[in-house]
C-alpha positions in Angstrom: -0.1 -0.3 -0.3 1.8 3.3 -1.2 0.0 5.4 1.5 -0.9 4.3 5.0 -4.2 4.2 6.5 -2.9 7.0 9.2 -1.9 9.3 6.2 -5.0 8.9 4.4 -7.7 10.0 7.3 -6.1 13.0 8.7 -7.5 14.5 11.2 -8.0 18.7 11.0 -6.4 18.9 14.5 -3.3 17.1 13.8 0.4 18.9 13.5 0.7 17.9 9.7 1.0 21.3 7.9 -1.1 22.1 5.1 -4.1 19.1 5.7 -7.1 21.9 6.1 -6.7 23.2 2.8 -7.9 20.3 0.6 -12.0 21.5 1.7 -10.8 25.2 0.4 -9.0 24.1 -2.8 -11.7 22.1 -3.3 -14.6 24.5 -2.7 -12.3 27.0 -5.2 -12.8 24.3 -8.2 -16.1 24.0 -7.4 -16.0 28.2 -7.7 -14.5 28.1 -11.1 -15.6 25.3 -12.3 -19.5 27.2 -11.9 -18.0 30.5 -13.1 -16.7 28.4 -16.6 -20.2 27.1 -16.9 -21.8 30.7 -16.6 -19.0 32.4 -18.9 -19.6 29.9 -21.2 -23.7 30.1 -21.2 -23.2 34.1 -21.9 -20.9 33.8 -24.6 -22.8 31.3 -26.5 -26.0 33.5 -25.7 -23.8 36.4 -27.2 -22.5 35.2 -30.2 -26.3 33.4 -31.3 -27.5 37.3 -30.6 -24.9 38.0 -32.9 -25.4 35.8 -35.7 -29.2 36.1 -35.8 -28.5 39.9 -36.1 -26.1 39.7 -39.1 -29.1 38.0 -41.5 
């Protein structure tokens, strides 16, 4: 086994540096994903309206 169970289930109160960053990284990744979906939707609507105005 590459990772022992002791390291796989690190508690929040341990002295291991960086163990509390995982939830923040996850929340940031979710926020960026939602932002990407929102911007992509707006851009698609913009292109559709731009192309419809040319005809």
